[in-house]
VEXNU-141677 format. One record per residue (C-alpha): x, y, z; residue in three letters. Coordinates in steps of 0.001 Angstrom, whole numbers, plus 500000, padded with zeros to 6 digits. Example, Ala and Ser with C-alpha at 12.3 -4.5 7.8 and 13.67 -1.06 7.14 Angstrom:
% residues 2
512300495500507800Ala;513670498940507140Ser;
% end
This chain:
% residues 354
504535499437460801Met;501362500871462367Met;502172499148465656Gln;505665500652465584Thr;504232504127465029Val;501743503602467858Met;504542502504470177Asn;506469505675469375Val;503396507832470014Leu;502675506109473312Val;506325506467474354Ala;506194510180473573Ala;502950510561475493Ala;504346508749478507Val;507455510936478421Ala;505214514004478528Ala;503158512475481305Gly;506280511801483339Ser;506594515543483906Gln;503226515596485636Gly;501208516687482597Ala;497574516882483647Gly;498185515571487162Val;497880518821489109Arg;494623519925487394Pro;493059516522488053Glu;494124516621491707Leu;492666520125492006Glu;489384518898490507Lys;489184516211493183Ile;489707518843495898Val;487131521212494373Val;484668518310494092Gly;485016517533497827Asn;486920514338497127Gly;489951515540499083Ala;491136518207501490Thr;494708517731500269Ala;496611515577497800Ala;500293514935497102Leu;501714513345493970Ala;505097512419492541Arg;505461511330488917Val;508792510106487590Ser;510216508723484391Gly;513774508522483164Gly;515650511499484576Asp;512528513630484983Arg;510500513976488163Thr;507520516155489009Trp;506100516496492495Ser;503377518726493825Gly;500627519212496365Ala;497161520769496285Val;494491521628498842Gly;495098522676502445Val;497230521221505204Arg;494635521987507884Asp;490998522905507135Ile;490855525247510164Lys;494259526896509978Arg;494884526598506261Gly;498397526332504896Gly;499715524593501815Arg;500555520912502104Pro;504174520021501386Ser;504931517761498398Pro;507521516142500704Ala;505000515579503486Gly;504513512386505475Tyr;501339510278505271Phe;499958506967506489Arg;500450504392503723Ile;498007501752504996Gly;498193498502503047Ser;501280499524501078Val;502891498209504275Thr;502064494753502922Lys;504557495168500081Thr;507348495853502589Phe;506382492804504650Val;506112490592501562Ala;509584491728500482Thr;511061490681503821Val;509331487283503567Val;510731486745500046Leu;514198487643501306Gln;513792484943503945Leu;512776482559501155Val;515984483491499320Asp;517951482714502486Glu;516374479263502749Gly;514640479999506044Lys;511145479369504677Val;509531478050501491Gly;506593479624499700Leu;504789476302499678Asp;505551475498503304Asp;502399475077505397Pro;502327477883507952Ile;501894475276510679Asp;505488474164510055Arg;506779477502511361His;503947478677513624Leu;502570475369514913Pro;499026475471516210Gly;498582479200515623Met;496407479202512482Val;493275477029512109Pro;493927474468509353Asp;497493475753509315Gly;498738472425507986Glu;497038473152504648Arg;497527476947504381Ile;500817477865502734Thr;503013480934503026Val;502230481715499381Arg;498491481675500127Glu;498969484135502961Leu;500953486439500682Leu;498418486463497837Asp;495259486362499991His;494105482928498891Thr;494314481470502422Ser;490586481993503027His;491228483384506512Leu;488528485730507827Tyr;489529489421507902Asp;489409490692511481Tyr;488842494211510115Met;485410493091508931Ser;484301493090512566Glu;482672496265513995Pro;485234498419515757Gly;488236496669514229Tyr;488748498686511048Ser;491067501681510955Thr;489225502864507836Asn;486350503970510077Arg;485975506411512968Trp;486437504664516329Arg;486262507592518748Gly;488545507267521763Glu;489142503602520880Ala;491451504821518109Arg;494131505396520766Phe;493977501857522132Arg;496991499560521738Ser;496511496085520251Tyr;498677492980520220Gln;498849490793517078Pro;497478487734518916Arg;494389489761519915Glu;493716490472516253Leu;494074486804515364Leu;491664485829518124Asp;489066488066516481Val;489821486676513025Ala;489798483010513986Phe;486461483271515786Ala;484780483264512370Lys;485150481456509058Lys;484528482579505495Leu;481991480658503401Pro;483637477892501377Asp;483161479705498041Asp;486709479223496726Arg;486780482938495821Ala;489698485309496381Trp;489309487221499653His;491520490129500683Tyr;492260489666504378Ser;494453491744506659Asn;494685488673508869Thr;497127487140506386Asn;499708489847506976Tyr;499361489772510746Val;500290486078510491Val;503164486947508142Leu;504458489567510579Gly;504551486891513274Leu;506271484533510832Leu;509022487103510237Val;509479487459513982Glu;509650483696514507Lys;512214483184511739Leu;514457486127512641Thr;514028486523516387Gly;513417490249515878Arg;510351492467515629Ala;508975492572512104Tyr;509440496361512055Gly;513116495987512922Glu;513520493581510011Glu;511840496056507657Val;514274498723508855Lys;517339496443508720Arg;516610494887505343Arg;514904497704503408Ile;514796501144505005Leu;518461501479506006Arg;520008499901502873Pro;517868502101500598Leu;518292505235502700Gly;514542505583503280Leu;514959508056506127Arg;511379509284505908His;509668505914506239Thr;508463504942509703Val;507146501825511460Val;505293503696514230Pro;504145500953516599Gly;502069502626519333Asp;503051506184518394Arg;499897508105517531Thr;501253511049515552Gly;502461511614512005Val;505865513341511593Pro;505879516896510279Ser;505271518165507730Pro;501969516435506989His;498469517224505808Ala;495806516314508337Lys;493484513395507693Gly;489744513775508231Tyr;486571511701508505Glu;483042512996507742Pro;480821512599510835Met;479001514212508831Pro;481129517301509475His;484832516660509042Leu;486629515602512223Val;490397515403512619Asp;491433511731512392Ala;495187512311512041Thr;496254511027515436Arg;495607507359516162Met;497382504254517414Asn;497992502155514268Pro;498752498910516123Ser;495310497705515016Leu;496851497463511530Asp;500301496257512599Trp;502070494406509738Ala;498973494753507573Ala;499075498544507346Gly;500711500659510063Glu;503586502339508207Met;504158506014507357Ile;506180507317504410Ser;506592509984501713Thr;506146509972497955Thr;509902510053497339Ala;510616507135499679Asp;507847504973498202Leu;509107505715494713Glu;512623504637495693Arg;511331501473497380Phe;509256500367494380Leu;512100501143491994Ser;514510498994494007Ala;512026496147494441Leu;510784495942490857Leu;514255496324489353Ser;515442493261491291Gly;517621494933493922Lys;515840493525496988Leu;515166489873496128Thr;516384487164493788Ser;515004487073490263Ala;513027483942491148Ala;511419485618494146Ser;510539488708492125Leu;508904486494489490Arg;506901484846492252Ala;505832488237493586Met;504655489198490105Arg;502703485981489543Thr;499142487109490110Thr;495814485485490872Val;492487486725489542Glu;490631488780492118Thr;487500489971490388Gly;488302493403491832Ala;489811495044488754Gly;493409494088489477Phe;495609491033489751Gly;497224490188493081Tyr;500641488630493453Gly;502742488257496581Leu;502223491649498185Gly;501824493322494792Leu;498808494518492840Gln;498884494801489044Ser;496644497042486948Tyr;496357496996483176Thr;496356500507481678Leu;495974501422477983Pro;499772501581477682Cys;500593498437479694Gly;500737497047483215Lys;501741498855486375Val;502783497216489639Trp;502573498311493246Gly;499932498613495944His;497196500895497208Ser;496451501627500830Gly;493759503099503044Glu;493817504164506658Leu;491295506677508001Ile;492106510123506617Gly;494633508844504063Tyr;494541507039500712Leu;497789505929499064Thr;498538504767495523Phe;502075503676494632Ala;502755502148491204Phe;505549501631488708Arg;505717500354485137Ser;508431498103483755Asp;509572501031481629Ser;510572502822484835Gly;507714505322485077Lys;506202505714488527Ser;503305507425490261Leu;502924507841494014Val;499901509691495417Met;498574510441498862Ser;495013511740499061Ile;493290513023502193Asn;489586512344501549Pro;487030515043502285Ser;483255514492502523Thr;483612511643500023Arg;486360509385498750Asn;487701510116495266Pro;486147507776492724Ser;487995504954490995Thr;487531506848487725Glu;489206509952489156Glu;492170508029490517Val;492651505805487470Met;492319508837485211Gly;495342510335486955Ile;497225507050486627Ala;496496506850482894Val;497687510418482400Lys;500838509823484435Ala;501802506580482688Phe;500257506977479239Cys;500237510733478796Gly;496498511114478077Ser;493132510275479587Ala;491737506850478836Gly;
% end
């Protein structure tokens, strides 16, 4: 009986939270505390949706950021790529337990023992090329941020080093560069074209972009900054250094629609979705499946992905009850803390701080 009452109370709290209860004040606190110059959020549940924006669009010219603004989604790109790979699994073009060497012979060191599944869930033990100085788009790179990169260049950097044989889980952007090349080998088309053909067009995601070498962010958008120590404008950059691991641009509404379609089974078979939601322990506070992160909140699990690319932080999550939270934060002189971000998530999904 007590459990039933608690379930009702939690359901009521989540319903209240789905209208954005507490989200705007918490976002404003992050801005006031120099954790962000701007922040966008969209909270949905049932037939109710709240969206809003706080901060300034441009620290020199001012202006309010648009709740419908574009932003760089960073590693949320991985969820799109993983979805395409699972669709190819459904079509019989590749198996999750296929060694990558079967499809990309000779490309990956020890490729005969590294499977597609291990690339998707970051258990391949491939060295992350972004760990090398000058190869991370989470850091200021001066004029080098406009340079164009080819995927094979990134793999050359990655394969020049090996991780210690510690059998631990290691997040590696290298995995998704390999997966992007796998998509291209299996389909004969650019990975970005497959994302558009299989996901963006069918779902009507007209505000989601695979930019390639294009350096700008569509308007409207809030500018992204990096402390040097004074804030410098980091909005414009060539995201080819991220490629299939994190180059995409989107909006809160488009990411919400994508996650809703994916997690409700509209983009893959039921078997493939189960595989995506089968997680490994990371030791990082979340479980990792096939292109999906899972977090356990006081009122249950949420699924999705976070992303970071200089000037932009993205958090896109959905619960099995249909509630969702998508946030874009433009960091200021510091990044918002995990406690600040998770506090917003708990309020959005559970209706109260936890």
